[in-house]
N, C-alpha and C positions, 0 to 999 in steps of 0.2 A: 490504382491510385495514380493520379496525374503527377508528373514530375514537378510541376510548379507548387504543389501542396507539400511535397516532401520536405522542402526547406523550412516551412512553417512548423511542421511536426517536430523536426530536430531542434528548432529554436524553442518551441514550447517545452520539449523534454529538458533542454538545457536550463531553462528558467525554473522548471519544476524541481530539478535536481539541486540547483543553487538554493532555492527556498528550503528544500528538505534538509540540506546540509547545514546551512547557516541560521535558519530560523527555528528548527526543531529543538535545539538545546534551550531556547527561551520559552518553550511551552510551559504552561502552568502545571505545577505538581498537584494542584487541587483536584479532587475527583470530578469526573465529568458528570453530566446531568443524570444519567442512568445509575452510576455508582453512588451519587449523592442521595437519590431517592431510595436506593437499596439500603444505604446506611441509615437514613432517616426512618424508614419503615421497619428496619430491623431484620432484613433477610439477606444482607450482604454476605454473611458467613456461609450461607447455604451453597453459594457458588464455589467456595474454597474446596469443597469435598469432591468436585468434579476433577479427577486426576488428569484428564486430557490436556488441560491448560498447562500442566507442568512441562509438556513437551512442545509447546508453541515455540517456533524459532526466534521470534522477536518479542518475547513476553515482557510486558510492562515497558514497551517502547525502548528496549535496550538490548545489548548483546552481553550475556552473562559473564563471559570470560574477559571482557574489557573492563578494567577497573575505573577508568576515567569516565564519569557519568556523561559529561558533555560530548566526548568523542563517541561513546557508546550510543547515545541518542542520535547524534548526527549520522553515524553509519547505519543505524537502524532506519532512519528516514530515507537515506540513500538507497538502501536495499529494498525497502518497501515501495518506494517510487519506481525503481527499475522493475520490480516484480509486477506491479500493476500495469506498467507500460508494456512489458513483454506479454502478459496475459491478454491485454487488449489487442496487441499486434497479432498474436496468434488467432484470436477470435476473428479479427478482421480478415486475415488471410483465409480462414476456413469459410467465412461467409462469402468472400470474393470468389473462391474456388467453386462453392456451391452455386452461386449466382451465374457464373460462366457456364457451368454444366447444364443449367436449366435453359439458358439462352440457346445453346447449341442444339439441344434436343427439340426445341420449338421450331427452329428454322430449318 
């Protein structure tokens, strides 16, 4: 990654984190499209039987042990945004390493 682009990446991350922290508490509590269709068609309760969701770290866009819903949602947004950024950063490092290895073996 060129040094000139690193500044933009950090600025973008900063903006994403600010949006996640300050706008996520204002998200609608109404069900999203998929949830709404499941409720309308009558199969929403079938997903409740799948126990794996009980162990999701940020289930229902919140942190269970934080009682203040706005703070819980904001922290959930912060953690989620950082998590996605770190996963993307890791993938980019792996791809860069793999790309450098192929170039060396060709030349």
